[in-house]
TIRO-2110 file (N, C-alpha, C; in Angstrom, 1 decimal):
// TIRO-2110
0.4, -16.5, 29.0, N, 1, A
-0.1, -18.1, 28.6, CA, 1, A
-1.0, -18.2, 27.4, C, 1, A
-0.5, -19.0, 26.6, N, 2, A
-1.4, -19.5, 25.4, CA, 2, A
-1.4, -21.0, 25.4, C, 2, A
-2.6, -21.7, 25.4, N, 3, A
-2.6, -23.3, 25.8, CA, 3, A
-3.7, -23.7, 25.0, C, 3, A
-4.0, -25.0, 24.2, N, 4, A
-4.7, -25.2, 22.9, CA, 4, A
-5.4, -26.4, 24.1, C, 4, A
-6.8, -26.6, 23.6, N, 5, A
-7.4, -27.8, 24.0, CA, 5, A
-8.9, -28.0, 23.6, C, 5, A
-9.0, -29.1, 22.9, N, 6, A
-10.4, -29.9, 22.9, CA, 6, A
-11.7, -29.3, 22.5, C, 6, A
-12.5, -28.9, 22.2, N, 7, A
-13.6, -28.5, 23.2, CA, 7, A
-14.2, -29.8, 23.9, C, 7, A
-14.4, -30.8, 23.3, N, 8, A
-15.0, -32.0, 24.1, CA, 8, A
-14.0, -32.2, 25.6, C, 8, A
-12.9, -31.6, 25.8, N, 9, A
-12.6, -32.0, 27.0, CA, 9, A
-13.3, -31.0, 28.1, C, 9, A
-13.1, -31.4, 29.0, N, 10, A
-13.8, -30.4, 30.3, CA, 10, A
-13.0, -28.8, 30.5, C, 10, A
-13.8, -28.2, 31.1, N, 11, A
-13.0, -26.9, 31.1, CA, 11, A
-12.7, -27.0, 32.6, C, 11, A
-11.5, -26.2, 32.6, N, 12, A
-11.0, -26.1, 34.0, CA, 12, A
-10.7, -24.6, 34.5, C, 12, A
-10.5, -24.7, 36.0, N, 13, A
-10.1, -23.0, 36.5, CA, 13, A
-9.0, -22.8, 35.8, C, 13, A
-8.3, -23.4, 35.1, N, 14, A
-6.9, -23.1, 34.8, CA, 14, A
-7.0, -22.6, 33.4, C, 14, A
-8.0, -23.0, 32.9, N, 15, A
-8.1, -22.3, 31.3, CA, 15, A
-8.2, -20.8, 31.0, C, 15, A
-9.0, -20.1, 32.4, N, 16, A
-8.7, -18.4, 31.9, CA, 16, A
-9.8, -18.3, 31.0, C, 16, A
-9.6, -17.6, 30.0, N, 17, A
-10.0, -16.7, 28.9, CA, 17, A
-10.4, -17.9, 27.9, C, 17, A
-11.0, -18.2, 28.0, N, 18, A
-11.7, -19.2, 26.8, CA, 18, A
-12.3, -19.0, 25.1, C, 18, A
-11.3, -19.1, 24.5, N, 19, A
-11.7, -18.8, 23.0, CA, 19, A
-11.9, -19.9, 22.0, C, 19, A
-12.9, -20.0, 21.6, N, 20, A
-13.1, -20.8, 20.5, CA, 20, A
-12.8, -20.4, 19.3, C, 20, A
-11.8, -21.5, 18.9, N, 21, A
-11.1, -20.8, 17.2, CA, 21, A
-11.3, -22.0, 16.1, C, 21, A
-12.9, -22.2, 16.2, N, 22, A
-12.9, -23.2, 14.7, CA, 22, A
-14.4, -22.3, 14.1, C, 22, A
-13.9, -22.3, 12.9, N, 23, A
-14.3, -21.2, 12.0, CA, 23, A
-16.3, -22.1, 11.7, C, 23, A
-16.5, -23.4, 12.3, N, 24, A
-17.5, -24.2, 12.1, CA, 24, A
-17.8, -24.8, 13.2, C, 24, A
-19.6, -24.3, 14.1, N, 25, A
-19.8, -24.9, 15.8, CA, 25, A
-19.3, -26.2, 15.7, C, 25, A
-18.9, -26.8, 16.5, N, 26, A
-18.3, -28.2, 17.0, CA, 26, A
-19.7, -28.8, 16.9, C, 26, A
-19.0, -30.3, 16.5, N, 27, A
-20.2, -31.2, 15.9, CA, 27, A
-20.4, -31.7, 17.4, C, 27, A
-22.0, -32.2, 17.6, N, 28, A
-22.2, -32.5, 19.3, CA, 28, A
-22.2, -31.6, 20.3, C, 28, A
-21.8, -30.7, 19.9, N, 29, A
-21.5, -29.8, 21.3, CA, 29, A
-22.8, -28.8, 21.6, C, 29, A
-23.8, -28.3, 22.4, N, 30, A
-24.7, -27.6, 22.2, CA, 30, A
-24.0, -26.4, 22.7, C, 30, A
-24.3, -25.1, 21.9, N, 31, A
-24.2, -23.9, 22.8, CA, 31, A
-24.1, -23.1, 23.9, C, 31, A
-25.1, -24.2, 24.7, N, 32, A
-25.3, -23.9, 25.9, CA, 32, A
-24.1, -24.5, 26.9, C, 32, A
-24.0, -25.4, 26.5, N, 33, A
-23.1, -26.6, 27.2, CA, 33, A
-21.5, -26.1, 27.0, C, 33, A
-21.1, -25.0, 26.4, N, 34, A
-19.8, -25.4, 25.7, CA, 34, A
-19.4, -24.0, 26.7, C, 34, A
-18.2, -23.8, 27.7, N, 35, A
-17.8, -22.9, 28.4, CA, 35, A
-16.9, -22.3, 27.8, C, 35, A
-17.3, -21.1, 26.8, N, 36, A
-16.6, -20.3, 26.3, CA, 36, A
-16.7, -18.5, 26.4, C, 36, A
-15.3, -17.6, 26.5, N, 37, A
-15.9, -16.4, 26.6, CA, 37, A
-16.5, -15.8, 25.4, C, 37, A
-15.3, -16.2, 24.0, N, 38, A
-15.4, -15.7, 22.8, CA, 38, A
-15.4, -16.3, 21.7, C, 38, A
-16.2, -16.3, 20.9, N, 39, A
-16.0, -17.0, 19.6, CA, 39, A
-15.6, -16.1, 18.5, C, 39, A
-14.1, -16.3, 18.1, N, 40, A
-13.2, -15.6, 17.3, CA, 40, A
-13.1, -15.9, 16.1, C, 40, A
-14.2, -15.6, 14.9, N, 41, A
-13.8, -16.4, 13.6, CA, 41, A
-13.1, -16.0, 12.7, C, 41, A
-12.3, -14.5, 12.8, N, 42, A
-11.6, -14.0, 12.4, CA, 42, A
-10.0, -14.4, 12.3, C, 42, A
-9.8, -15.1, 13.1, N, 43, A
-8.4, -15.7, 13.3, CA, 43, A
-8.5, -17.6, 12.8, C, 43, A
-9.8, -17.6, 12.0, N, 44, A
-9.7, -19.2, 12.1, CA, 44, A
-9.4, -19.3, 10.3, C, 44, A
-8.7, -20.5, 9.8, N, 45, A
-8.4, -20.8, 8.7, CA, 45, A
-9.6, -20.2, 7.9, C, 45, A
-9.5, -20.4, 6.6, N, 46, A
-10.2, -20.4, 5.8, CA, 46, A
-11.2, -21.0, 5.3, C, 46, A
-12.3, -20.7, 4.7, N, 47, A
-12.9, -22.7, 4.4, CA, 47, A
-11.8, -22.9, 3.3, C, 47, A
-11.6, -22.4, 2.2, N, 48, A
-10.8, -23.1, 1.2, CA, 48, A
-9.4, -24.1, 1.3, C, 48, A
-8.9, -23.7, 2.9, N, 49, A
-7.8, -23.6, 3.4, CA, 49, A
-8.2, -24.9, 4.4, C, 49, A
-9.1, -24.8, 5.0, N, 50, A
-9.5, -25.8, 5.9, CA, 50, A
-10.1, -27.3, 5.7, C, 50, A
-10.6, -26.9, 4.0, N, 51, A
-11.3, -28.0, 3.5, CA, 51, A
-10.1, -28.7, 2.4, C, 51, A
-9.0, -28.1, 2.1, N, 52, A
-7.9, -28.8, 1.6, CA, 52, A
-7.1, -29.6, 2.5, C, 52, A
-6.9, -29.0, 4.0, N, 53, A
-6.1, -29.7, 4.6, CA, 53, A
-7.0, -30.7, 5.3, C, 53, A
-8.0, -30.6, 5.3, N, 54, A
-8.6, -31.9, 6.2, CA, 54, A
-9.3, -33.1, 5.1, C, 54, A
-9.0, -32.6, 3.6, N, 55, A
-9.2, -33.2, 2.3, CA, 55, A
-8.1, -33.4, 1.7, C, 55, A
-7.0, -33.5, 2.5, N, 56, A
-5.5, -34.1, 2.5, CA, 56, A
-5.0, -33.8, 1.3, C, 56, A
-5.6, -32.6, 0.5, N, 57, A
-4.8, -31.9, -0.6, CA, 57, A
-3.7, -31.5, -0.4, C, 57, A
-3.1, -31.0, 1.0, N, 58, A
-2.2, -30.5, 1.2, CA, 58, A
-1.8, -31.2, 2.5, C, 58, A
-0.5, -31.2, 2.7, N, 59, A
-0.2, -31.8, 4.1, CA, 59, A
0.0, -30.4, 5.2, C, 59, A
0.1, -30.7, 6.6, N, 60, A
0.4, -30.2, 7.7, CA, 60, A
1.2, -28.8, 7.6, C, 60, A
2.6, -29.4, 7.0, N, 61, A
3.4, -27.9, 6.2, CA, 61, A
2.9, -26.7, 6.1, C, 61, A
2.5, -27.2, 4.3, N, 62, A
2.1, -26.4, 3.8, CA, 62, A
1.2, -25.7, 4.0, C, 62, A
0.3, -26.0, 4.5, N, 63, A
-1.1, -25.6, 5.9, CA, 63, A
-0.8, -24.9, 6.6, C, 63, A
-0.1, -25.1, 7.5, N, 64, A
0.6, -24.0, 7.9, CA, 64, A
1.2, -22.8, 7.9, C, 64, A
1.9, -23.0, 6.3, N, 65, A
2.5, -21.3, 5.9, CA, 65, A
1.5, -20.8, 4.9, C, 65, A
0.5, -21.8, 4.6, N, 66, A
-0.7, -20.5, 4.0, CA, 66, A
-1.6, -20.4, 4.9, C, 66, A
-1.5, -20.8, 6.4, N, 67, A
-2.1, -20.2, 7.6, CA, 67, A
-1.7, -18.9, 8.2, C, 67, A
-0.4, -19.1, 8.1, N, 68, A
0.1, -18.1, 8.5, CA, 68, A
0.1, -16.7, 7.6, C, 68, A
0.1, -16.9, 6.7, N, 69, A
-0.4, -16.0, 5.8, CA, 69, A
-1.6, -15.4, 5.7, C, 69, A
-3.0, -16.3, 6.0, N, 70, A
-4.2, -15.5, 6.1, CA, 70, A
-3.9, -15.1, 7.5, C, 70, A
-2.9, -15.3, 8.7, N, 71, A
-3.0, -15.1, 9.7, CA, 71, A
-2.3, -13.2, 9.3, C, 71, A
-1.6, -13.2, 8.8, N, 72, A
-1.1, -11.9, 9.0, CA, 72, A
-2.0, -10.8, 8.2, C, 72, A
-2.9, -11.4, 7.6, N, 73, A
-4.1, -10.1, 7.0, CA, 73, A
-4.6, -10.1, 8.7, C, 73, A
-5.1, -10.7, 10.0, N, 74, A
-6.1, -10.1, 11.2, CA, 74, A
-4.6, -9.5, 11.7, C, 74, A
-3.6, -8.8, 11.7, N, 75, A
-2.1, -8.6, 12.8, CA, 75, A
-3.3, -7.8, 13.9, C, 75, A
-4.5, -7.1, 13.4, N, 76, A
-5.2, -6.2, 14.8, CA, 76, A
-5.8, -7.2, 15.5, C, 76, A
-6.2, -8.5, 15.2, N, 77, A
-7.2, -9.2, 16.1, CA, 77, A
-5.8, -9.7, 16.9, C, 77, A
-5.3, -10.4, 16.2, N, 78, A
-3.9, -11.2, 17.0, CA, 78, A
-3.4, -10.4, 18.2, C, 78, A
-3.1, -9.4, 17.7, N, 79, A
-2.7, -8.5, 19.0, CA, 79, A
-3.2, -7.9, 19.8, C, 79, A
-4.7, -8.3, 19.8, N, 80, A
-5.7, -7.7, 20.8, CA, 80, A
-5.8, -9.2, 21.8, C, 80, A
-5.6, -10.3, 20.8, N, 81, A
-5.9, -11.8, 21.6, CA, 81, A
-4.5, -12.0, 22.1, C, 81, A
-3.2, -11.4, 21.9, N, 82, A
-1.8, -11.7, 22.1, CA, 82, A
-1.6, -11.1, 23.6, C, 82, A
-2.5, -9.8, 23.6, N, 83, A
-2.6, -8.7, 24.6, CA, 83, A
-3.5, -9.4, 26.1, C, 83, A
-3.9, -10.2, 25.5, N, 84, A
-5.1, -10.4, 27.0, CA, 84, A
-4.1, -11.9, 27.5, C, 84, A
-3.4, -13.1, 26.3, N, 85, A
-2.3, -13.6, 26.7, CA, 85, A
-1.2, -13.0, 27.4, C, 85, A
-0.7, -11.9, 27.8, N, 86, A
0.0, -11.7, 28.3, CA, 86, A
-0.5, -10.7, 30.1, C, 86, A
-1.9, -10.8, 29.9, N, 87, A
-2.5, -10.6, 31.0, CA, 87, A
-2.7, -11.4, 32.2, C, 87, A
-3.4, -12.8, 31.4, N, 88, A
-4.5, -13.9, 31.8, CA, 88, A
-3.9, -15.3, 30.9, C, 88, A
-4.2, -16.1, 31.6, N, 89, A
-4.0, -17.3, 30.7, CA, 89, A
-4.9, -17.1, 29.5, C, 89, A
-4.8, -17.3, 28.1, N, 90, A
-5.3, -18.2, 27.2, CA, 90, A
-5.7, -19.4, 26.4, C, 90, A
-7.0, -19.9, 26.5, N, 91, A
-6.8, -21.1, 25.9, CA, 91, A
-7.4, -21.3, 24.5, C, 91, A
-7.6, -21.6, 23.4, N, 92, A
-7.9, -21.6, 22.4, CA, 92, A
-8.6, -23.1, 22.0, C, 92, A
-10.0, -22.9, 22.1, N, 93, A
-10.7, -25.0, 21.7, CA, 93, A
-10.2, -24.9, 20.8, C, 93, A
-10.7, -25.8, 20.1, N, 94, A
-11.1, -26.5, 18.8, CA, 94, A
-11.8, -27.4, 19.3, C, 94, A
-12.2, -28.2, 17.8, N, 95, A
-12.5, -29.8, 17.4, CA, 95, A
-12.0, -30.3, 16.9, C, 95, A
-10.9, -30.5, 16.3, N, 96, A
-10.1, -31.4, 15.4, CA, 96, A
-10.0, -32.8, 16.4, C, 96, A
-10.0, -33.5, 15.2, N, 97, A
-9.5, -35.2, 16.6, CA, 97, A
-7.8, -35.2, 16.4, C, 97, A
-7.2, -34.5, 15.7, N, 98, A
-6.1, -34.5, 16.1, CA, 98, A
-5.0, -33.4, 16.7, C, 98, A
-4.3, -33.8, 18.2, N, 99, A
-3.8, -33.0, 18.8, CA, 99, A
-2.6, -32.6, 18.5, C, 99, A
-1.9, -33.3, 17.3, N, 100, A
-0.7, -33.0, 17.0, CA, 100, A
-0.4, -32.1, 15.8, C, 100, A
-1.5, -32.1, 14.8, N, 101, A
-1.5, -31.2, 14.0, CA, 101, A
-2.5, -30.5, 13.3, C, 101, A
-3.0, -29.7, 13.8, N, 102, A
-4.2, -29.0, 13.6, CA, 102, A
-4.0, -27.2, 14.0, C, 102, A
-4.9, -26.0, 13.3, N, 103, A
-4.5, -25.2, 13.2, CA, 103, A
-4.5, -24.1, 14.5, C, 103, A
-5.3, -24.7, 15.5, N, 104, A
-5.1, -24.1, 17.1, CA, 104, A
-3.3, -23.9, 17.4, C, 104, A
-2.8, -25.3, 17.4, N, 105, A
-1.7, -25.1, 17.6, CA, 105, A
-0.6, -23.8, 16.5, C, 105, A
-1.0, -23.9, 15.4, N, 106, A
-0.3, -23.2, 14.8, CA, 106, A
-0.8, -21.3, 15.3, C, 106, A
-1.8, -21.6, 15.4, N, 107, A
-2.6, -20.2, 15.9, CA, 107, A
-1.8, -19.5, 17.2, C, 107, A
-1.8, -20.8, 18.4, N, 108, A
-1.0, -20.4, 19.3, CA, 108, A
0.4, -19.3, 19.2, C, 108, A
1.0, -20.5, 18.4, N, 109, A
2.5, -20.3, 17.8, CA, 109, A
2.4, -18.6, 17.5, C, 109, A
1.8, -18.3, 16.8, N, 110, A
1.8, -17.7, 16.1, CA, 110, A
1.3, -16.0, 16.9, C, 110, A
0.3, -16.3, 17.6, N, 111, A
0.3, -15.9, 18.9, CA, 111, A
0.9, -15.2, 19.6, C, 111, A
2.0, -16.0, 20.7, N, 112, A
3.1, -16.1, 21.2, CA, 112, A
3.9, -15.8, 20.5, C, 112, A
4.3, -15.5, 19.2, N, 113, A
5.2, -14.9, 18.4, CA, 113, A
4.9, -12.9, 18.9, C, 113, A
3.7, -12.9, 18.7, N, 114, A
3.0, -11.3, 18.7, CA, 114, A
3.5, -10.7, 20.0, C, 114, A
2.9, -11.8, 21.1, N, 115, A
3.4, -11.4, 22.6, CA, 115, A
4.2, -11.3, 22.9, C, 115, A
5.7, -11.5, 22.0, N, 116, A
6.8, -11.8, 22.5, CA, 116, A
7.7, -10.6, 21.5, C, 116, A
6.4, -9.8, 21.1, N, 117, A
6.9, -8.5, 20.3, CA, 117, A
8.2, -8.7, 19.1, C, 117, A
END
């Protein structure tokens, strides 16, 4: 199972393996205060793509398509995380305020597709 959760939400035993999937460390969070198992920068959007989306230069649909193209370049890392999710719950941690349109949701969908084969 793959789920998404904001870094600002309390950790739960149901979270399983917690992966921070932001390229930048989340604002206002001390490293020692965040419960996470790894910080996977390889599967985060590029700086240019992140800035374009947050600067509203591109909409979420265009962001999703471009991000999926970037993810395709990191297939081995994606397969590693997808394999983890087949053995235990994996929670993708993100800092974005928008819980409906963010990179972690795109990443979770992509990882689920990899896990399904």
